[in-house]
mmCIF file as Biopython writes it, N, C-alpha, C and O atoms, coordinates in Angstrom:
data_model
#
loop_
_atom_site.group_PDB
_atom_site.id
_atom_site.type_symbol
_atom_site.label_atom_id
_atom_site.label_alt_id
_atom_site.label_comp_id
_atom_site.label_asym_id
_atom_site.label_entity_id
_atom_site.label_seq_id
_atom_site.pdbx_PDB_ins_code
_atom_site.Cartn_x
_atom_site.Cartn_y
_atom_site.Cartn_z
_atom_site.occupancy
_atom_site.B_iso_or_equiv
_atom_site.auth_seq_id
_atom_site.auth_asym_id
_atom_site.pdbx_PDB_model_num
ATOM 1   N N  . UNK A ? 1  ? -8.072  -63.686 -94.000  1.0 0.0 1  A 1 
ATOM 2   C CA . UNK A ? 1  ? -9.569  -63.459 -94.152  1.0 0.0 1  A 1 
ATOM 3   C C  . UNK A ? 1  ? -10.042 -64.623 -95.174  1.0 0.0 1  A 1 
ATOM 4   O O  . UNK A ? 1  ? -9.479  -64.950 -96.219  1.0 0.0 1  A 1 
ATOM 5   N N  . UNK A ? 2  ? -11.447 -65.269 -94.497  1.0 0.0 2  A 1 
ATOM 6   C CA . UNK A ? 2  ? -11.908 -66.570 -95.263  1.0 0.0 2  A 1 
ATOM 7   C C  . UNK A ? 2  ? -12.343 -65.811 -96.525  1.0 0.0 2  A 1 
ATOM 8   O O  . UNK A ? 2  ? -12.268 -64.645 -96.911  1.0 0.0 2  A 1 
ATOM 9   N N  . UNK A ? 3  ? -12.815 -66.929 -96.989  1.0 0.0 3  A 1 
ATOM 10  C CA . UNK A ? 3  ? -13.658 -66.893 -98.396  1.0 0.0 3  A 1 
ATOM 11  C C  . UNK A ? 3  ? -14.763 -66.240 -98.176  1.0 0.0 3  A 1 
ATOM 12  O O  . UNK A ? 3  ? -15.304 -65.767 -99.176  1.0 0.0 3  A 1 
ATOM 13  N N  . UNK A ? 4  ? -15.367 -66.035 -96.949  1.0 0.0 4  A 1 
ATOM 14  C CA . UNK A ? 4  ? -16.840 -66.000 -96.598  1.0 0.0 4  A 1 
ATOM 15  C C  . UNK A ? 4  ? -16.744 -64.766 -95.915  1.0 0.0 4  A 1 
ATOM 16  O O  . UNK A ? 4  ? -17.687 -63.975 -95.944  1.0 0.0 4  A 1 
ATOM 17  N N  . UNK A ? 5  ? -15.372 -64.448 -95.115  1.0 0.0 5  A 1 
ATOM 18  C CA . UNK A ? 5  ? -15.516 -63.134 -94.885  1.0 0.0 5  A 1 
ATOM 19  C C  . UNK A ? 5  ? -15.116 -62.046 -95.915  1.0 0.0 5  A 1 
ATOM 20  O O  . UNK A ? 5  ? -15.373 -60.850 -95.775  1.0 0.0 5  A 1 
ATOM 21  N N  . UNK A ? 6  ? -14.682 -62.407 -96.606  1.0 0.0 6  A 1 
ATOM 22  C CA . UNK A ? 6  ? -14.164 -61.746 -98.106  1.0 0.0 6  A 1 
ATOM 23  C C  . UNK A ? 6  ? -14.977 -61.336 -98.661  1.0 0.0 6  A 1 
ATOM 24  O O  . UNK A ? 6  ? -14.981 -60.175 -99.073  1.0 0.0 6  A 1 
ATOM 25  N N  . UNK A ? 7  ? -16.206 -62.427 -98.894  1.0 0.0 7  A 1 
ATOM 26  C CA . UNK A ? 7  ? -17.684 -61.602 -99.625  1.0 0.0 7  A 1 
ATOM 27  C C  . UNK A ? 7  ? -18.783 -60.549 -98.539  1.0 0.0 7  A 1 
ATOM 28  O O  . UNK A ? 7  ? -19.619 -59.654 -98.662  1.0 0.0 7  A 1 
ATOM 29  N N  . UNK A ? 8  ? -18.196 -61.262 -97.591  1.0 0.0 8  A 1 
ATOM 30  C CA . UNK A ? 8  ? -19.415 -60.121 -97.086  1.0 0.0 8  A 1 
ATOM 31  C C  . UNK A ? 8  ? -18.704 -58.327 -96.689  1.0 0.0 8  A 1 
ATOM 32  O O  . UNK A ? 8  ? -19.325 -57.281 -96.498  1.0 0.0 8  A 1 
ATOM 33  N N  . UNK A ? 9  ? -17.300 -58.580 -96.686  1.0 0.0 9  A 1 
ATOM 34  C CA . UNK A ? 9  ? -16.559 -57.640 -97.162  1.0 0.0 9  A 1 
ATOM 35  C C  . UNK A ? 9  ? -17.250 -56.536 -98.014  1.0 0.0 9  A 1 
ATOM 36  O O  . UNK A ? 9  ? -17.785 -55.464 -97.732  1.0 0.0 9  A 1 
ATOM 37  N N  . UNK A ? 10 ? -16.990 -57.337 -99.361  1.0 0.0 10 A 1 
ATOM 38  C CA . UNK A ? 10 ? -16.743 -56.997 -100.931 1.0 0.0 10 A 1 
ATOM 39  C C  . UNK A ? 10 ? -18.577 -56.338 -100.458 1.0 0.0 10 A 1 
ATOM 40  O O  . UNK A ? 10 ? -18.755 -55.134 -100.270 1.0 0.0 10 A 1 
ATOM 41  N N  . UNK A ? 11 ? -19.484 -57.139 -100.365 1.0 0.0 11 A 1 
ATOM 42  C CA . UNK A ? 11 ? -20.788 -56.914 -100.044 1.0 0.0 11 A 1 
ATOM 43  C C  . UNK A ? 11 ? -21.083 -55.177 -99.907  1.0 0.0 11 A 1 
ATOM 44  O O  . UNK A ? 11 ? -21.442 -54.226 -100.602 1.0 0.0 11 A 1 
ATOM 45  N N  . UNK A ? 12 ? -20.589 -55.557 -98.268  1.0 0.0 12 A 1 
ATOM 46  C CA . UNK A ? 12 ? -20.932 -54.312 -97.623  1.0 0.0 12 A 1 
ATOM 47  C C  . UNK A ? 12 ? -20.481 -52.778 -98.719  1.0 0.0 12 A 1 
ATOM 48  O O  . UNK A ? 12 ? -21.030 -51.681 -98.817  1.0 0.0 12 A 1 
ATOM 49  N N  . UNK A ? 13 ? -19.117 -53.430 -99.475  1.0 0.0 13 A 1 
ATOM 50  C CA . UNK A ? 13 ? -18.608 -52.216 -100.171 1.0 0.0 13 A 1 
ATOM 51  C C  . UNK A ? 13 ? -19.030 -51.884 -101.448 1.0 0.0 13 A 1 
ATOM 52  O O  . UNK A ? 13 ? -18.537 -50.917 -102.029 1.0 0.0 13 A 1 
ATOM 53  N N  . UNK A ? 14 ? -20.508 -53.077 -102.316 1.0 0.0 14 A 1 
ATOM 54  C CA . UNK A ? 14 ? -21.187 -53.135 -102.905 1.0 0.0 14 A 1 
ATOM 55  C C  . UNK A ? 14 ? -22.354 -52.405 -102.627 1.0 0.0 14 A 1 
ATOM 56  O O  . UNK A ? 14 ? -22.680 -51.545 -103.446 1.0 0.0 14 A 1 
ATOM 57  N N  . UNK A ? 15 ? -23.141 -52.608 -101.488 1.0 0.0 15 A 1 
ATOM 58  C CA . UNK A ? 15 ? -24.317 -52.219 -100.877 1.0 0.0 15 A 1 
ATOM 59  C C  . UNK A ? 15 ? -24.040 -50.145 -100.836 1.0 0.0 15 A 1 
ATOM 60  O O  . UNK A ? 15 ? -24.707 -49.285 -101.412 1.0 0.0 15 A 1 
ATOM 61  N N  . UNK A ? 16 ? -22.750 -49.973 -99.871  1.0 0.0 16 A 1 
ATOM 62  C CA . UNK A ? 16 ? -22.034 -48.297 -99.870  1.0 0.0 16 A 1 
ATOM 63  C C  . UNK A ? 16 ? -22.443 -47.711 -101.539 1.0 0.0 16 A 1 
ATOM 64  O O  . UNK A ? 16 ? -23.449 -47.030 -101.736 1.0 0.0 16 A 1 
ATOM 65  N N  . UNK A ? 17 ? -21.582 -48.068 -102.531 1.0 0.0 17 A 1 
ATOM 66  C CA . UNK A ? 17 ? -22.121 -48.163 -103.955 1.0 0.0 17 A 1 
ATOM 67  C C  . UNK A ? 17 ? -23.554 -47.656 -104.209 1.0 0.0 17 A 1 
ATOM 68  O O  . UNK A ? 17 ? -24.062 -46.558 -104.438 1.0 0.0 17 A 1 
ATOM 69  N N  . UNK A ? 18 ? -24.083 -49.193 -104.043 1.0 0.0 18 A 1 
ATOM 70  C CA . UNK A ? 18 ? -25.291 -48.362 -104.463 1.0 0.0 18 A 1 
ATOM 71  C C  . UNK A ? 18 ? -26.485 -47.504 -103.475 1.0 0.0 18 A 1 
ATOM 72  O O  . UNK A ? 18 ? -27.594 -47.042 -103.747 1.0 0.0 18 A 1 
ATOM 73  N N  . UNK A ? 19 ? -25.893 -47.535 -102.562 1.0 0.0 19 A 1 
ATOM 74  C CA . UNK A ? 19 ? -26.081 -46.066 -101.565 1.0 0.0 19 A 1 
ATOM 75  C C  . UNK A ? 19 ? -25.768 -44.939 -101.999 1.0 0.0 19 A 1 
ATOM 76  O O  . UNK A ? 19 ? -26.385 -43.894 -101.793 1.0 0.0 19 A 1 
ATOM 77  N N  . UNK A ? 20 ? -24.769 -45.081 -102.641 1.0 0.0 20 A 1 
ATOM 78  C CA . UNK A ? 20 ? -24.294 -43.939 -103.236 1.0 0.0 20 A 1 
ATOM 79  C C  . UNK A ? 20 ? -25.121 -42.944 -104.417 1.0 0.0 20 A 1 
ATOM 80  O O  . UNK A ? 20 ? -25.351 -41.738 -104.507 1.0 0.0 20 A 1 
ATOM 81  N N  . UNK A ? 21 ? -25.405 -44.079 -105.202 1.0 0.0 21 A 1 
ATOM 82  C CA . UNK A ? 21 ? -25.969 -44.046 -106.303 1.0 0.0 21 A 1 
ATOM 83  C C  . UNK A ? 21 ? -27.425 -43.468 -106.062 1.0 0.0 21 A 1 
ATOM 84  O O  . UNK A ? 21 ? -27.933 -42.483 -106.599 1.0 0.0 21 A 1 
ATOM 85  N N  . UNK A ? 22 ? -27.918 -44.246 -105.208 1.0 0.0 22 A 1 
ATOM 86  C CA . UNK A ? 22 ? -29.151 -44.291 -105.053 1.0 0.0 22 A 1 
ATOM 87  C C  . UNK A ? 22 ? -29.412 -42.032 -104.627 1.0 0.0 22 A 1 
ATOM 88  O O  . UNK A ? 22 ? -30.361 -41.278 -104.847 1.0 0.0 22 A 1 
ATOM 89  N N  . UNK A ? 23 ? -28.382 -41.859 -104.155 1.0 0.0 23 A 1 
ATOM 90  C CA . UNK A ? 23 ? -28.996 -40.228 -104.311 1.0 0.0 23 A 1 
ATOM 91  C C  . UNK A ? 23 ? -28.111 -39.658 -105.370 1.0 0.0 23 A 1 
ATOM 92  O O  . UNK A ? 23 ? -28.097 -38.439 -105.202 1.0 0.0 23 A 1 
ATOM 93  N N  . UNK A ? 24 ? -27.732 -39.831 -105.887 1.0 0.0 24 A 1 
ATOM 94  C CA . UNK A ? 24 ? -27.028 -39.337 -107.082 1.0 0.0 24 A 1 
ATOM 95  C C  . UNK A ? 24 ? -28.186 -38.242 -107.761 1.0 0.0 24 A 1 
ATOM 96  O O  . UNK A ? 24 ? -29.412 -38.339 -107.702 1.0 0.0 24 A 1 
ATOM 97  N N  . UNK A ? 25 ? -27.488 -37.335 -108.322 1.0 0.0 25 A 1 
ATOM 98  C CA . UNK A ? 25 ? -28.125 -36.344 -108.924 1.0 0.0 25 A 1 
ATOM 99  C C  . UNK A ? 25 ? -28.340 -36.561 -110.544 1.0 0.0 25 A 1 
ATOM 100 O O  . UNK A ? 25 ? -28.926 -35.707 -111.210 1.0 0.0 25 A 1 
ATOM 101 N N  . UNK A ? 26 ? -27.801 -37.813 -111.146 1.0 0.0 26 A 1 
ATOM 102 C CA . UNK A ? 26 ? -27.357 -37.814 -111.879 1.0 0.0 26 A 1 
ATOM 103 C C  . UNK A ? 26 ? -28.568 -39.088 -112.628 1.0 0.0 26 A 1 
ATOM 104 O O  . UNK A ? 26 ? -28.141 -39.990 -113.348 1.0 0.0 26 A 1 
ATOM 105 N N  . UNK A ? 27 ? -29.944 -38.949 -112.325 1.0 0.0 27 A 1 
ATOM 106 C CA . UNK A ? 27 ? -30.647 -40.546 -113.313 1.0 0.0 27 A 1 
ATOM 107 C C  . UNK A ? 27 ? -30.423 -41.009 -114.361 1.0 0.0 27 A 1 
ATOM 108 O O  . UNK A ? 27 ? -30.091 -42.185 -114.218 1.0 0.0 27 A 1 
ATOM 109 N N  . UNK A ? 28 ? -30.427 -40.628 -115.628 1.0 0.0 28 A 1 
ATOM 110 C CA . UNK A ? 28 ? -29.875 -40.772 -116.950 1.0 0.0 28 A 1 
ATOM 111 C C  . UNK A ? 28 ? -28.591 -41.613 -116.323 1.0 0.0 28 A 1 
ATOM 112 O O  . UNK A ? 28 ? -28.712 -42.832 -116.447 1.0 0.0 28 A 1 
ATOM 113 N N  . UNK A ? 29 ? -27.650 -41.258 -115.814 1.0 0.0 29 A 1 
ATOM 114 C CA . UNK A ? 29 ? -26.816 -42.085 -115.933 1.0 0.0 29 A 1 
ATOM 115 C C  . UNK A ? 29 ? -26.552 -43.550 -114.758 1.0 0.0 29 A 1 
ATOM 116 O O  . UNK A ? 29 ? -25.764 -44.476 -114.950 1.0 0.0 29 A 1 
ATOM 117 N N  . UNK A ? 30 ? -27.597 -43.341 -113.407 1.0 0.0 30 A 1 
ATOM 118 C CA . UNK A ? 30 ? -27.184 -44.483 -112.706 1.0 0.0 30 A 1 
ATOM 119 C C  . UNK A ? 30 ? -27.975 -45.626 -113.287 1.0 0.0 30 A 1 
ATOM 120 O O  . UNK A ? 30 ? -27.377 -46.696 -113.402 1.0 0.0 30 A 1 
ATOM 121 N N  . UNK A ? 31 ? -28.894 -45.574 -113.567 1.0 0.0 31 A 1 
ATOM 122 C CA . UNK A ? 31 ? -29.054 -46.879 -114.493 1.0 0.0 31 A 1 
ATOM 123 C C  . UNK A ? 31 ? -28.205 -47.669 -115.397 1.0 0.0 31 A 1 
ATOM 124 O O  . UNK A ? 31 ? -28.742 -48.240 -116.346 1.0 0.0 31 A 1 
ATOM 125 N N  . UNK A ? 32 ? -26.947 -47.764 -115.208 1.0 0.0 32 A 1 
ATOM 126 C CA . UNK A ? 32 ? -25.925 -48.096 -116.254 1.0 0.0 32 A 1 
ATOM 127 C C  . UNK A ? 32 ? -25.171 -48.489 -114.776 1.0 0.0 32 A 1 
ATOM 128 O O  . UNK A ? 32 ? -24.299 -49.326 -114.540 1.0 0.0 32 A 1 
ATOM 129 N N  . UNK A ? 33 ? -25.874 -47.532 -113.884 1.0 0.0 33 A 1 
ATOM 130 C CA . UNK A ? 33 ? -24.116 -47.913 -112.918 1.0 0.0 33 A 1 
ATOM 131 C C  . UNK A ? 33 ? -25.045 -48.856 -111.785 1.0 0.0 33 A 1 
ATOM 132 O O  . UNK A ? 33 ? -24.287 -49.319 -110.933 1.0 0.0 33 A 1 
ATOM 133 N N  . UNK A ? 34 ? -26.319 -49.208 -111.589 1.0 0.0 34 A 1 
ATOM 134 C CA . UNK A ? 34 ? -26.723 -49.572 -111.180 1.0 0.0 34 A 1 
ATOM 135 C C  . UNK A ? 34 ? -26.844 -51.451 -111.886 1.0 0.0 34 A 1 
ATOM 136 O O  . UNK A ? 34 ? -26.966 -52.418 -111.133 1.0 0.0 34 A 1 
ATOM 137 N N  . UNK A ? 35 ? -26.778 -51.550 -113.287 1.0 0.0 35 A 1 
ATOM 138 C CA . UNK A ? 35 ? -26.593 -52.574 -113.767 1.0 0.0 35 A 1 
ATOM 139 C C  . UNK A ? 35 ? -25.547 -53.292 -113.690 1.0 0.0 35 A 1 
ATOM 140 O O  . UNK A ? 35 ? -25.307 -54.420 -113.260 1.0 0.0 35 A 1 
ATOM 141 N N  . UNK A ? 36 ? -24.679 -52.090 -114.394 1.0 0.0 36 A 1 
ATOM 142 C CA . UNK A ? 36 ? -22.693 -52.981 -113.920 1.0 0.0 36 A 1 
ATOM 143 C C  . UNK A ? 36 ? -22.659 -52.994 -112.471 1.0 0.0 36 A 1 
ATOM 144 O O  . UNK A ? 36 ? -21.766 -53.742 -112.073 1.0 0.0 36 A 1 
ATOM 145 N N  . UNK A ? 37 ? -23.255 -52.481 -111.618 1.0 0.0 37 A 1 
ATOM 146 C CA . UNK A ? 37 ? -22.837 -52.527 -110.127 1.0 0.0 37 A 1 
ATOM 147 C C  . UNK A ? 37 ? -23.950 -54.372 -109.201 1.0 0.0 37 A 1 
ATOM 148 O O  . UNK A ? 37 ? -23.592 -54.841 -108.120 1.0 0.0 37 A 1 
ATOM 149 N N  . UNK A ? 38 ? -25.068 -54.915 -109.972 1.0 0.0 38 A 1 
ATOM 150 C CA . UNK A ? 38 ? -25.564 -55.666 -109.875 1.0 0.0 38 A 1 
ATOM 151 C C  . UNK A ? 38 ? -24.811 -57.033 -110.423 1.0 0.0 38 A 1 
ATOM 152 O O  . UNK A ? 38 ? -24.779 -58.062 -109.749 1.0 0.0 38 A 1 
ATOM 153 N N  . UNK A ? 39 ? -24.175 -56.905 -111.808 1.0 0.0 39 A 1 
ATOM 154 C CA . UNK A ? 39 ? -23.313 -57.880 -112.597 1.0 0.0 39 A 1 
ATOM 155 C C  . UNK A ? 39 ? -22.134 -57.854 -111.748 1.0 0.0 39 A 1 
ATOM 156 O O  . UNK A ? 39 ? -21.189 -58.547 -112.125 1.0 0.0 39 A 1 
ATOM 157 N N  . UNK A ? 40 ? -22.035 -57.328 -110.900 1.0 0.0 40 A 1 
ATOM 158 C CA . UNK A ? 40 ? -20.657 -57.219 -110.576 1.0 0.0 40 A 1 
ATOM 159 C C  . UNK A ? 40 ? -20.606 -58.446 -109.447 1.0 0.0 40 A 1 
ATOM 160 O O  . UNK A ? 40 ? -19.776 -59.303 -109.145 1.0 0.0 40 A 1 
ATOM 161 N N  . UNK A ? 41 ? -22.051 -58.039 -108.947 1.0 0.0 41 A 1 
ATOM 162 C CA . UNK A ? 41 ? -22.630 -58.586 -107.499 1.0 0.0 41 A 1 
ATOM 163 C C  . UNK A ? 41 ? -22.521 -60.303 -107.858 1.0 0.0 41 A 1 
ATOM 164 O O  . UNK A ? 41 ? -21.763 -61.200 -107.489 1.0 0.0 41 A 1 
ATOM 165 N N  . UNK A ? 42 ? -23.800 -60.220 -108.852 1.0 0.0 42 A 1 
ATOM 166 C CA . UNK A ? 42 ? -24.123 -61.892 -109.117 1.0 0.0 42 A 1 
ATOM 167 C C  . UNK A ? 42 ? -23.038 -62.641 -109.335 1.0 0.0 42 A 1 
ATOM 168 O O  . UNK A ? 42 ? -23.097 -63.795 -108.910 1.0 0.0 42 A 1 
ATOM 169 N N  . UNK A ? 43 ? -21.697 -62.174 -110.087 1.0 0.0 43 A 1 
ATOM 170 C CA . UNK A ? 43 ? -20.668 -63.522 -110.251 1.0 0.0 43 A 1 
ATOM 171 C C  . UNK A ? 43 ? -19.723 -63.047 -109.558 1.0 0.0 43 A 1 
ATOM 172 O O  . UNK A ? 43 ? -18.676 -62.957 -110.198 1.0 0.0 43 A 1 
ATOM 173 N N  . UNK A ? 44 ? -19.664 -62.679 -108.422 1.0 0.0 44 A 1 
ATOM 174 C CA . UNK A ? 44 ? -19.393 -62.346 -107.038 1.0 0.0 44 A 1 
ATOM 175 C C  . UNK A ? 44 ? -20.062 -63.817 -106.357 1.0 0.0 44 A 1 
ATOM 176 O O  . UNK A ? 44 ? -19.607 -64.910 -106.020 1.0 0.0 44 A 1 
ATOM 177 N N  . UNK A ? 45 ? -21.049 -63.329 -106.367 1.0 0.0 45 A 1 
ATOM 178 C CA . UNK A ? 45 ? -21.250 -64.581 -105.577 1.0 0.0 45 A 1 
ATOM 179 C C  . UNK A ? 45 ? -21.737 -66.205 -106.255 1.0 0.0 45 A 1 
ATOM 180 O O  . UNK A ? 45 ? -22.188 -67.201 -105.690 1.0 0.0 45 A 1 
ATOM 181 N N  . UNK A ? 46 ? -21.399 -65.915 -107.757 1.0 0.0 46 A 1 
ATOM 182 C CA . UNK A ? 46 ? -21.881 -67.376 -108.866 1.0 0.0 46 A 1 
ATOM 183 C C  . UNK A ? 46 ? -20.610 -67.732 -108.143 1.0 0.0 46 A 1 
ATOM 184 O O  . UNK A ? 46 ? -20.426 -68.796 -107.553 1.0 0.0 46 A 1 
ATOM 185 N N  . UNK A ? 47 ? -19.531 -66.487 -108.273 1.0 0.0 47 A 1 
ATOM 186 C CA . UNK A ? 47 ? -17.691 -67.915 -107.923 1.0 0.0 47 A 1 
ATOM 187 C C  . UNK A ? 47 ? -17.494 -68.537 -106.646 1.0 0.0 47 A 1 
ATOM 188 O O  . UNK A ? 47 ? -16.842 -69.559 -106.429 1.0 0.0 47 A 1 
ATOM 189 N N  . UNK A ? 48 ? -18.338 -67.575 -105.526 1.0 0.0 48 A 1 
ATOM 190 C CA . UNK A ? 48 ? -18.606 -68.233 -104.192 1.0 0.0 48 A 1 
ATOM 191 C C  . UNK A ? 48 ? -19.278 -69.569 -104.603 1.0 0.0 48 A 1 
ATOM 192 O O  . UNK A ? 48 ? -18.623 -70.598 -104.443 1.0 0.0 48 A 1 
ATOM 193 N N  . UNK A ? 49 ? -20.239 -69.623 -104.999 1.0 0.0 49 A 1 
ATOM 194 C CA . UNK A ? 49 ? -21.258 -70.482 -104.939 1.0 0.0 49 A 1 
ATOM 195 C C  . UNK A ? 49 ? -20.657 -72.195 -105.948 1.0 0.0 49 A 1 
ATOM 196 O O  . UNK A ? 49 ? -20.832 -73.413 -105.904 1.0 0.0 49 A 1 
ATOM 197 N N  . UNK A ? 50 ? -19.782 -70.982 -106.876 1.0 0.0 50 A 1 
ATOM 198 C CA . UNK A ? 50 ? -19.064 -72.828 -107.486 1.0 0.0 50 A 1 
ATOM 199 C C  . UNK A ? 50 ? -17.663 -73.259 -106.873 1.0 0.0 50 A 1 
ATOM 200 O O  . UNK A ? 50 ? -17.072 -74.338 -106.909 1.0 0.0 50 A 1 
ATOM 201 N N  . UNK A ? 51 ? -17.500 -72.643 -106.582 1.0 0.0 51 A 1 
ATOM 202 C CA . UNK A ? 51 ? -16.245 -72.631 -105.604 1.0 0.0 51 A 1 
ATOM 203 C C  . UNK A ? 51 ? -17.112 -74.059 -104.338 1.0 0.0 51 A 1 
ATOM 204 O O  . UNK A ? 51 ? -17.082 -75.289 -104.298 1.0 0.0 51 A 1 
ATOM 205 N N  . UNK A ? 52 ? -17.729 -73.043 -103.569 1.0 0.0 52 A 1 
ATOM 206 C CA . UNK A ? 52 ? -18.320 -74.244 -102.905 1.0 0.0 52 A 1 
ATOM 207 C C  . UNK A ? 52 ? -18.729 -75.924 -103.319 1.0 0.0 52 A 1 
ATOM 208 O O  . UNK A ? 52 ? -18.211 -76.966 -102.918 1.0 0.0 52 A 1 
ATOM 209 N N  . UNK A ? 53 ? -19.806 -75.713 -104.230 1.0 0.0 53 A 1 
ATOM 210 C CA . UNK A ? 53 ? -20.743 -76.838 -104.976 1.0 0.0 53 A 1 
ATOM 211 C C  . UNK A ? 53 ? -18.678 -77.505 -105.286 1.0 0.0 53 A 1 
ATOM 212 O O  . UNK A ? 53 ? -18.312 -78.474 -104.621 1.0 0.0 53 A 1 
ATOM 213 N N  . UNK A ? 54 ? -17.999 -77.057 -105.953 1.0 0.0 54 A 1 
ATOM 214 C CA . UNK A ? 54 ? -16.615 -77.993 -105.765 1.0 0.0 54 A 1 
ATOM 215 C C  . UNK A ? 54 ? -16.217 -78.294 -104.880 1.0 0.0 54 A 1 
ATOM 216 O O  . UNK A ? 54 ? -15.217 -78.987 -105.067 1.0 0.0 54 A 1 
ATOM 217 N N  . UNK A ? 55 ? -16.470 -78.146 -103.824 1.0 0.0 55 A 1 
ATOM 218 C CA . UNK A ? 55 ? -15.091 -78.300 -102.739 1.0 0.0 55 A 1 
ATOM 219 C C  . UNK A ? 55 ? -15.651 -79.849 -102.291 1.0 0.0 55 A 1 
ATOM 220 O O  . UNK A ? 55 ? -16.793 -80.110 -102.670 1.0 0.0 55 A 1 
ATOM 221 N N  . UNK A ? 56 ? -14.984 -80.812 -101.573 1.0 0.0 56 A 1 
ATOM 222 C CA . UNK A ? 56 ? -15.200 -82.228 -101.329 1.0 0.0 56 A 1 
ATOM 223 C C  . UNK A ? 56 ? -16.365 -81.827 -99.863  1.0 0.0 56 A 1 
ATOM 224 O O  . UNK A ? 56 ? -16.380 -80.926 -99.023  1.0 0.0 56 A 1 
ATOM 225 N N  . UNK A ? 57 ? -17.314 -83.140 -100.169 1.0 0.0 57 A 1 
ATOM 226 C CA . UNK A ? 57 ? -17.948 -83.326 -98.799  1.0 0.0 57 A 1 
ATOM 227 C C  . UNK A ? 57 ? -17.296 -83.790 -97.544  1.0 0.0 57 A 1 
ATOM 228 O O  . UNK A ? 57 ? -16.478 -84.690 -97.352  1.0 0.0 57 A 1 
ATOM 229 N N  . UNK A ? 58 ? -17.979 -82.784 -96.587  1.0 0.0 58 A 1 
ATOM 230 C CA . UNK A ? 58 ? -17.166 -83.742 -95.108  1.0 0.0 58 A 1 
ATOM 231 C C  . UNK A ? 58 ? -17.503 -85.397 -95.060  1.0 0.0 58 A 1 
ATOM 232 O O  . UNK A ? 58 ? -18.580 -85.833 -95.468  1.0 0.0 58 A 1 
ATOM 233 N N  . UNK A ? 59 ? -16.737 -86.020 -94.661  1.0 0.0 59 A 1 
ATOM 234 C CA . UNK A ? 59 ? -16.948 -87.068 -94.434  1.0 0.0 59 A 1 
ATOM 235 C C  . UNK A ? 59 ? -17.902 -87.359 -93.641  1.0 0.0 59 A 1 
ATOM 236 O O  . UNK A ? 59 ? -17.870 -86.643 -92.640  1.0 0.0 59 A 1 
ATOM 237 N N  . UNK A ? 60 ? -19.092 -88.410 -93.654  1.0 0.0 60 A 1 
ATOM 238 C CA . UNK A ? 60 ? -19.197 -88.847 -92.501  1.0 0.0 60 A 1 
ATOM 239 C C  . UNK A ? 60 ? -19.176 -89.310 -91.483  1.0 0.0 60 A 1 
ATOM 240 O O  . UNK A ? 60 ? -18.206 -90.068 -91.467  1.0 0.0 60 A 1 
ATOM 241 N N  . UNK A ? 61 ? -19.845 -89.334 -90.246  1.0 0.0 61 A 1 
ATOM 242 C CA . UNK A ? 61 ? -19.458 -89.823 -89.443  1.0 0.0 61 A 1 
ATOM 243 C C  . UNK A ? 61 ? -19.763 -90.702 -88.905  1.0 0.0 61 A 1 
ATOM 244 O O  . UNK A ? 61 ? -20.979 -90.614 -88.734  1.0 0.0 61 A 1 
ATOM 245 N N  . UNK A ? 62 ? -19.092 -92.272 -88.162  1.0 0.0 62 A 1 
ATOM 246 C CA . UNK A ? 62 ? -19.706 -93.366 -88.601  1.0 0.0 62 A 1 
ATOM 247 C C  . UNK A ? 62 ? -19.617 -93.551 -87.191  1.0 0.0 62 A 1 
ATOM 248 O O  . UNK A ? 62 ? -19.131 -92.821 -86.327  1.0 0.0 62 A 1 
ATOM 249 N N  . UNK A ? 63 ? -20.278 -94.863 -87.102  1.0 0.0 63 A 1 
ATOM 250 C CA . UNK A ? 63 ? -20.634 -95.166 -85.116  1.0 0.0 63 A 1 
ATOM 251 C C  . UNK A ? 63 ? -20.514 -96.064 -84.848  1.0 0.0 63 A 1 
ATOM 252 O O  . UNK A ? 63 ? -20.696 -96.388 -83.675  1.0 0.0 63 A 1 
#
């Protein structure tokens, strides 16, 4: 599984967790869970973004 596929897989999992939290019957607990999940998603995306930005640019094609 490449990096982009892994990211998509992770985000789907996170989305499922968010949905479950949305249906939770413990509203006082949910706010904290939403914040933690949001942080995890942000860190994951920033990690991918950082790796992409550090990758060498593709060589330009000369004519």
